[in-house]
Each structure stands twice: as structure tokens, then as C-alpha cells.
MDAnalysis code that builds the backbone (N, CA, C; Angstrom):
import MDAnalysis as mda
import numpy as np

u = mda.Universe.empty(312, n_residues=104, atom_resindex=np.repeat(np.arange(104), 3), trajectory=True)
u.add_TopologyAttr("name", ["N", "CA", "C"] * 104)
u.add_TopologyAttr("resid", np.arange(1, 105))
u.add_TopologyAttr("resname", ["MET", "VAL", "ILE", "PRO", "LEU", "GLN", "PRO", "ARG", "ASN", "GLY", "VAL", "GLY", "THR", "ILE", "ARG", "SER", "ALA", "TYR", "TYR", "ASN", "ALA", "ASN", "THR", "LEU", "ARG", "THR", "HIS", "LEU", "MET", "ASP", "SER", "VAL", "LEU", "ASP", "LEU", "GLU", "CYS", "ALA", "ALA", "ARG", "TYR", "ARG", "GLN", "LYS", "ARG", "ALA", "LEU", "GLY", "LEU", "PHE", "VAL", "LEU", "ARG", "PRO", "ARG", "ASN", "ARG", "SER", "ARG", "LYS", "ASP", "GLN", "LEU", "ALA", "ILE", "ASP", "GLY", "VAL", "ILE", "ASP", "ASN", "VAL", "VAL", "TYR", "ARG", "CYS", "PRO", "ALA", "THR", "LEU", "HIS", "LEU", "GLY", "GLN", "SER", "ASP", "ASP", "VAL", "ALA", "LYS", "LEU", "ALA", "ALA", "GLU", "ILE", "ALA", "GLU", "TRP", "GLY", "ARG", "ALA", "ALA", "ALA", "VAL"])
u.atoms.positions = np.array([
    [0.851, -1.168, 0.000],
    [0.000, 0.000, 0.000],
    [0.900, 1.236, 0.000],
    [0.674, 2.130, -0.946],
    [1.473, 3.343, -1.041],
    [0.535, 4.543, -0.920],
    [0.692, 5.285, 0.168],
    [-0.137, 6.464, 0.415],
    [0.812, 7.639, 0.669],
    [1.279, 8.300, -0.399],
    [2.270, 9.359, -0.220],
    [1.710, 10.678, 0.325],
    [0.421, 10.904, 0.185],
    [-0.189, 12.151, 0.634],
    [-1.018, 11.882, 1.877],
    [-0.624, 12.485, 3.009],
    [-1.309, 12.196, 4.258],
    [-1.539, 13.445, 5.101],
    [-2.440, 14.332, 4.656],
    [-2.800, 15.451, 5.525],
    [-3.551, 14.922, 6.748],
    [-3.800, 15.783, 7.711],
    [-4.368, 15.357, 8.990],
    [-5.636, 14.511, 8.857],
    [-6.539, 14.880, 7.976],
    [-7.816, 14.162, 7.851],
    [-7.995, 13.493, 6.498],
    [-6.895, 13.132, 5.845],
    [-7.042, 12.532, 4.528],
    [-5.909, 11.613, 4.142],
    [-6.149, 10.897, 3.075],
    [-5.137, 10.043, 2.453],
    [-5.261, 10.229, 0.946],
    [-4.126, 10.315, 0.267],
    [-4.167, 10.526, -1.161],
    [-2.983, 9.906, -1.868],
    [-3.115, 9.752, -3.162],
    [-2.041, 9.183, -3.959],
    [-2.058, 9.791, -5.359],
    [-0.944, 9.653, -6.025],
    [-0.773, 10.151, -7.381],
    [-0.506, 8.953, -8.278],
    [-1.187, 8.916, -9.416],
    [-0.985, 7.827, -10.377],
    [-0.742, 8.397, -11.764],
    [0.023, 7.692, -12.522],
    [0.279, 8.050, -13.904],
    [-0.737, 7.350, -14.799],
    [-1.126, 8.022, -15.877],
    [-2.031, 7.411, -16.854],
    [-1.265, 7.014, -18.123],
    [0.040, 6.859, -18.015],
    [0.868, 6.481, -19.173],
    [0.860, 4.966, -19.346],
    [-0.308, 4.380, -19.460],
    [-0.480, 2.941, -19.642],
    [-1.577, 2.720, -20.665],
    [-1.706, 1.481, -21.108],
    [-2.867, 1.179, -21.936],
    [-4.092, 1.116, -21.020],
    [-5.269, 1.116, -21.593],
    [-6.502, 1.245, -20.817],
    [-6.670, 0.143, -19.777],
    [-6.398, -1.107, -20.122],
    [-6.583, -2.203, -19.161],
    [-5.623, -2.088, -17.987],
    [-4.381, -1.761, -18.263],
    [-3.394, -1.609, -17.195],
    [-3.752, -0.416, -16.316],
    [-4.183, 0.674, -16.928],
    [-4.569, 1.860, -16.167],
    [-5.726, 1.540, -15.230],
    [-6.708, 0.818, -15.710],
    [-7.852, 0.449, -14.870],
    [-7.380, -0.308, -13.626],
    [-6.484, -1.253, -13.817],
    [-5.955, -2.028, -12.692],
    [-5.227, -1.124, -11.703],
    [-4.367, -0.243, -12.201],
    [-3.616, 0.656, -11.322],
    [-4.544, 1.590, -10.544],
    [-5.531, 2.158, -11.226],
    [-6.434, 3.081, -10.548],
    [-7.309, 2.369, -9.518],
    [-7.825, 1.202, -9.860],
    [-8.659, 0.470, -8.897],
    [-7.838, 0.020, -7.696],
    [-6.595, -0.407, -7.918],
    [-5.714, -0.744, -6.791],
    [-5.513, 0.470, -5.893],
    [-5.336, 1.623, -6.499],
    [-5.149, 2.853, -5.721],
    [-6.388, 3.176, -4.898],
    [-7.555, 3.025, -5.504],
    [-8.798, 3.298, -4.776],
    [-8.937, 2.346, -3.589],
    [-8.658, 1.082, -3.797],
    [-8.734, 0.122, -2.690],
    [-7.741, 0.460, -1.586],
    [-6.518, 0.844, -1.973],
    [-5.518, 1.245, -0.977],
    [-5.978, 2.468, -0.190],
    [-6.553, 3.448, -0.890],
    [-7.034, 4.645, -0.214],
    [-8.173, 4.326, 0.754],
    [-9.113, 3.517, 0.296],
    [-10.233, 3.160, 1.172],
    [-9.756, 2.404, 2.407],
    [-8.824, 1.497, 2.230],
    [-8.279, 0.728, 3.352],
    [-7.546, 1.655, 4.328],
    [-6.690, 2.507, 3.807],
    [-5.936, 3.429, 4.659],
    [-6.879, 4.371, 5.404],
    [-7.896, 4.867, 4.721],
    [-8.851, 5.775, 5.359],
    [-9.618, 5.067, 6.473],
    [-9.992, 3.839, 6.224],
    [-10.736, 3.083, 7.237],
    [-9.880, 2.820, 8.473],
    [-8.662, 2.344, 8.282],
    [-7.797, 2.012, 9.415],
    [-7.288, 3.237, 10.156],
    [-7.102, 4.334, 9.447],
    [-6.572, 5.546, 10.083],
    [-7.667, 6.541, 10.433],
    [-8.916, 6.161, 10.171],
    [-10.088, 6.980, 10.457],
    [-9.970, 8.366, 9.817],
    [-9.721, 8.374, 8.510],
    [-9.619, 9.611, 7.734],
    [-10.879, 9.770, 6.899],
    [-11.235, 10.994, 6.594],
    [-12.476, 11.235, 5.857],
    [-12.262, 11.654, 4.407],
    [-11.142, 12.269, 4.098],
    [-10.906, 12.797, 2.742],
    [-9.976, 11.871, 1.962],
    [-10.411, 11.444, 0.803],
    [-9.596, 10.620, -0.078],
    [-9.279, 11.431, -1.327],
    [-8.052, 11.323, -1.797],
    [-7.659, 12.050, -3.004],
    [-6.901, 11.157, -3.958],
    [-7.353, 11.096, -5.185],
    [-6.676, 10.347, -6.243],
    [-6.358, 11.337, -7.351],
    [-5.074, 11.465, -7.652],
    [-4.615, 12.448, -8.628],
    [-3.930, 11.726, -9.774],
    [-4.400, 11.987, -10.984],
    [-3.949, 11.261, -12.171],
    [-3.214, 12.216, -13.106],
    [-1.965, 11.876, -13.395],
    [-1.196, 12.620, -14.381],
    [-1.457, 11.996, -15.737],
    [-2.148, 12.747, -16.575],
    [-2.535, 12.252, -17.900],
    [-1.393, 12.445, -18.887],
    [-1.292, 11.576, -19.867],
    [-0.243, 11.730, -20.887],
    [-0.557, 12.859, -21.857],
    [0.482, 13.479, -22.345],
    [0.348, 14.493, -23.392],
    [0.628, 13.850, -24.743],
    [0.134, 14.477, -25.769],
    [0.453, 14.077, -27.149],
    [0.062, 12.640, -27.461],
    [-1.028, 12.181, -26.913],
    [-1.552, 10.870, -27.264],
    [-2.598, 11.035, -28.341],
    [-2.862, 9.979, -29.069],
    [-3.882, 10.036, -30.116],
    [-5.265, 10.234, -29.485],
    [-6.186, 10.704, -30.277],
    [-7.563, 10.914, -29.802],
    [-8.152, 9.606, -29.284],
    [-7.854, 8.507, -29.959],
    [-8.349, 7.192, -29.550],
    [-7.812, 6.829, -28.163],
    [-6.518, 7.052, -27.943],
    [-5.924, 6.754, -26.634],
    [-6.516, 7.646, -25.542],
    [-6.719, 8.916, -25.850],
    [-7.304, 9.836, -24.869],
    [-8.723, 9.416, -24.498],
    [-9.501, 8.998, -25.482],
    [-10.866, 8.526, -25.207],
    [-10.855, 7.264, -24.360],
    [-9.910, 6.372, -24.608],
    [-9.794, 5.152, -23.806],
    [-9.442, 5.496, -22.357],
    [-8.528, 6.435, -22.163],
    [-8.158, 6.874, -20.813],
    [-9.359, 7.505, -20.125],
    [-10.092, 8.365, -20.842],
    [-11.297, 8.984, -20.282],
    [-12.307, 7.923, -19.848],
    [-12.481, 6.905, -20.672],
    [-13.421, 5.833, -20.335],
    [-13.020, 5.091, -19.077],
    [-11.745, 4.818, -18.931],
    [-11.254, 4.129, -17.726],
    [-11.469, 5.002, -16.501],
    [-11.098, 6.260, -16.596],
    [-11.245, 7.164, -15.448],
    [-12.716, 7.306, -15.070],
    [-13.597, 7.462, -16.042],
    [-15.035, 7.558, -15.762],
    [-15.542, 6.299, -15.072],
    [-15.094, 5.142, -15.535],
    [-15.509, 3.877, -14.949],
    [-15.051, 3.756, -13.500],
    [-13.840, 4.159, -13.227],
    [-13.304, 4.081, -11.868],
    [-14.026, 5.070, -10.956],
    [-14.222, 6.290, -11.431],
    [-14.901, 7.312, -10.619],
    [-16.317, 6.877, -10.281],
    [-16.993, 6.238, -11.212],
    [-18.359, 5.764, -10.976],
    [-18.403, 4.790, -9.798],
    [-17.331, 4.028, -9.592],
    [-17.277, 3.022, -8.529],
    [-16.717, 3.553, -7.215],
    [-16.237, 4.779, -7.206],
    [-15.570, 5.340, -6.032],
    [-16.573, 5.876, -5.018],
    [-16.143, 5.948, -3.759],
    [-17.011, 6.565, -2.754],
    [-17.125, 8.064, -3.002],
    [-18.191, 8.656, -2.499],
    [-18.437, 10.086, -2.697],
    [-17.367, 10.947, -2.031],
    [-16.659, 10.409, -1.069],
    [-15.636, 11.173, -0.355],
    [-14.311, 11.245, -1.116],
    [-14.231, 10.609, -2.263],
    [-12.989, 10.621, -3.033],
    [-12.964, 11.813, -3.984],
    [-11.880, 12.568, -3.896],
    [-11.661, 13.680, -4.828],
    [-10.737, 13.186, -5.924],
    [-11.159, 13.321, -7.171],
    [-10.321, 12.928, -8.296],
    [-9.817, 14.184, -8.985],
    [-8.508, 14.291, -9.075],
    [-7.900, 15.380, -9.821],
    [-7.137, 14.784, -10.985],
    [-7.172, 15.454, -12.127],
    [-6.453, 14.945, -13.290],
    [-6.005, 16.090, -14.163],
    [-4.814, 15.943, -14.711],
    [-4.282, 16.955, -15.608],
    [-3.091, 16.375, -16.351],
    [-2.776, 16.970, -17.497],
    [-1.560, 16.588, -18.203],
    [-0.445, 17.593, -17.916],
    [-0.732, 18.558, -17.056],
    [0.223, 19.583, -16.667],
    [0.629, 19.345, -15.206],
    [1.903, 19.109, -14.978],
    [2.391, 18.792, -13.632],
    [2.110, 19.932, -12.658],
    [2.327, 21.164, -13.077],
    [2.113, 22.312, -12.188],
    [0.639, 22.440, -11.787],
    [-0.268, 22.242, -12.740],
    [-1.700, 22.315, -12.430],
    [-2.111, 21.197, -11.478],
    [-1.588, 20.000, -11.718],
    [-1.917, 18.884, -10.833],
    [-1.354, 19.135, -9.437],
    [-0.146, 19.656, -9.354],
    [0.461, 19.968, -8.056],
    [-0.368, 21.009, -7.301],
    [-0.866, 22.011, -8.009],
    [-1.704, 23.027, -7.371],
    [-3.002, 22.423, -6.847],
    [-3.582, 21.517, -7.605],
    [-4.817, 20.864, -7.151],
    [-4.548, 19.970, -5.942],
    [-3.419, 19.287, -5.941],
    [-3.047, 18.450, -4.796],
    [-2.860, 19.314, -3.554],
    [-2.186, 20.455, -3.712],
    [-1.976, 21.361, -2.574],
    [-3.309, 21.870, -2.025],
    [-4.221, 22.233, -2.919],
    [-5.539, 22.704, -2.499],
    [-6.300, 21.607, -1.741],
    [-6.282, 20.391, -2.277],
    [-6.920, 19.265, -1.603],
    [-6.281, 19.038, -0.241],
    [-4.953, 19.096, -0.179],
    [-4.239, 18.884, 1.084],
    [-4.632, 19.897, 2.150],
    [-4.786, 21.150, 1.744],
    [-5.208, 22.187, 2.711],
    [-6.620, 21.887, 3.219],
    [-7.514, 21.496, 2.333],
    [-8.898, 21.203, 2.738],
    [-8.947, 19.956, 3.611],
    [-8.111, 18.970, 3.326],
    [-8.118, 17.711, 4.084],
    [-7.378, 17.831, 5.417],
    [-6.693, 18.942, 5.636],
    [-5.975, 19.140, 6.899],
    [-6.879, 19.689, 7.996],
    [-8.076, 20.098, 7.614],
    [-9.004, 20.706, 8.580],
    [-9.770, 19.627, 9.310],
])
């Protein structure tokens, strides 16, 4: 279990989307299970999953990634915040914002 983001009232992780759709689905679902387990055992309320999307992929690949992310989000608890971007700085800013909110 890898939970690199641990504000006072939350647990979060960062995942790369530089995989094919089936592999990405497995990685994201594993992350969701890890987050739910960590939140349950540590009694945390805020979950954060942050996905770094690939740049310069074909439209077909981007649609496949979107489909996987939509499928995973549909199965996630309402307390999970999903952030995604192909820009590292934007994703970092969203992670920082989530971290501040989850520290309360």
C-alpha cells in the first residue's frame, strides 16, 4: 500500500495514466482500494486520487483513458476527490488545495 499524501484528515495518492486502458484500470482500482483501506484504518475522511494524464496521445488513446477514469470514478465513494491533468504544475496546485482542505 502506497499512500504518499497524508494530511491530517485525509489520504491521497498520485498515479500516472501512461499505460494502456486495461493496465490503467488495474492501477487506478488498486489505488482506490488502498485509499479506502488506509482511510478506514486511520479513520480519515478525505480521499484524493490524482492522475497525471499523458500528453500528445492520439484521440483514440485519450478517449480510452477517459473511459477508464469515468468507470473508476463511478465506482468510487463520494468522499474521493479525483484530480487529473496533463500539466504537472496544475496537478500539483490541485493536490496542494486538496491537502489544505483535508488538513481541517
